[in-house]
N, C-alpha and C positions, 0 to 999 in steps of 0.2 A: 576405526582405524585412529589411532590414539595421535596427538598432536603435542608439541611443546608449548606452554602458555604463552611462548615469546612468539609463537606462528600466530595468533589468535588478533586478528586486526579488525576494524569495523565491516561488517559486512559477511564474515564469517560464521558458520552455522556451529554450535557445538550442543553436547548432549551431556547432561549433568543430572544423575540421578533418573536417567528413561526418560527425561523432559528435554525437547528441541528447545533451543536459544539460538537467536540471532544476537551476535555482538553491536551494539551501537556506539560505545566508546572504549578506548584503551588507553590506560594512563600506565607508565612505570615511574614507581616511586623506590628514590635511592635512599636508604636509610642507613645509621651508623655502622652496623654487623651485616647488613641483609639488603636484599631488593626485594619488592615486592610487587606485583599487576592488579591495578583497580579497574575492573571491567562492569561498565555499563551494561546489560542485557534484556531482551524483551522475552518472555515468553511466550512462545508462537501459538501454544493452545490457548491461552487466556488473553495476551496483550500486555501483562502485567509485566512493569520495567522493575529491575531490579539491580543490584550494585553487589559484586563478590570479589573480595581479594584474594590473592593466591601467591604463594612463593613463584621463584621466577624458574626453578626447577621441576615443577608441577607438569604432569599432562593430564589432558581431557580428550575424551572422544570427540572424534567430528561427528556431527549429525549430518546423515545423508536424506537429503532433501530434494525431490524430485520433483521436476516441473511439465506440465503437460497442457498443451492447448486444448481448450474444451469450451464448446458453444454456450451461453444462456439463453437458458430456455424461458423460464418463468420464478413466481415465487407465490408460496401460500403459506397465510400463517407465518411461521418464524423460519423455515425452511427455503433456500434458494436451489435450484435445481439446475445443473450443467450437464451436458451429453458430451461422451468422446467423440470427433468426427470421425476416425477410425473405426473403434468397435461400436458405438452406438449405446454404451454402457452410459448410464445415467447416474450422477452423483448428486443427494442431496447436503447442503453445506448450512449450519446453522446460522441465522442473520449475527449473533453475534462474534462469531468466528470470521466474518466478512469486515467488520467494523464500518470506516467510513467508505470503503470500495461498493457499498450497495447504492450510494449517491452518485455512482458513475455506470451503473450497469443499464443497458438497452438490450433489449431484447433480440436476440438472433447475434449478440456482440460474440465473438471471438478473444476469450481473456486466458490467461494463464494460471492454472490453478496448482497451488503449493501441495506434494504429499509426503508425509514422513511414514514410510513403510505403505500401508493400504489406507489410513488416517490421513482425511483431507484439511490440510491447516487453515487455508483461505486463499483470496486472490492475489496475486503479484500484477498490480495496475502499469501501466507505461506513467513514465512521470506528467505526460501532457496527454491530452484529449481533445478531438474536435468534435465540438456538440452544437446542434441548432438552437436559435433564440426562439423560443415558442411564445413569450410574453414580456414586453417592457414599454415603458410610458416612451411617449415619441420625443425625440432631442427638437431642440428650438432654434430657431436661426441665431446665431453668434454663439452657439456652443461650440467649445474646442476640445481636442484629444488631452488638452491639458487642464482644461477647465472645471473638472469635477467627473463623477460618475453616478450611476442610477443603477438599480437592480433590473437584473433580467433573470426570467425564469428560462432555463435551457430543458431539451427534450427529456432528460431523466429526472425531472422534476426537482432539482436542486437550482438555488438562486445563487446567482452572483453578483458582484458591484462591475460594471464594464462602463466605458467612454460614452457620453453622450450619442455620440455617431453610430452607435451600434443599435441596430433596428431589428424588428420582429422578420425572420425569415435569415438575418445572418448566421454565419457558422462562425464561434469563436474558439481559441485555444485555452486551455483551462490546465492548470496546474494541481494535477490530482494530490498532490503532496500538501498544497495550502488551501486547494479550492479557490484562488485567485483567477481571475481572466488573466493572460497574457498577450495574446495580440487576434488581430481577425484575420480570419482563415480566409 
């Protein structure tokens, strides 16, 4: 389906030369004789970010991205395996397609997989996840919530900075976009 370039906003997926892109930024530029639109795009196959300019009257194809809930099973070498809970069909996604999402995958977790036709593009993580702290140095008397931070290793293997009052066994909420501690859960 073709859409006018003025309908392309951040978060919209478009297709250019058979490649799906996610729109990150949209900027309308008015010049003396004509107007142009500058768009920052992320290639959904490679993760590369690029900028393109369009005339305001141009049209682009909207990319049909399907989302499917799947269960993370395991990984071997550079492939991560997921299973459709309804059909039990399995999909293997290369590690480089998953990016930072591999730091948040837990065995048996249900995640949203993005598909472009039959091609799996990667994982759509929620903005935050709750995970268990498996290792962190102990806090000391007098340490406060605003007094600093210490490293904590979470059950997925990722290490985040947490306040001194967080201990082994606590569950913490982590922002998956930045990898930062949000709150104790």
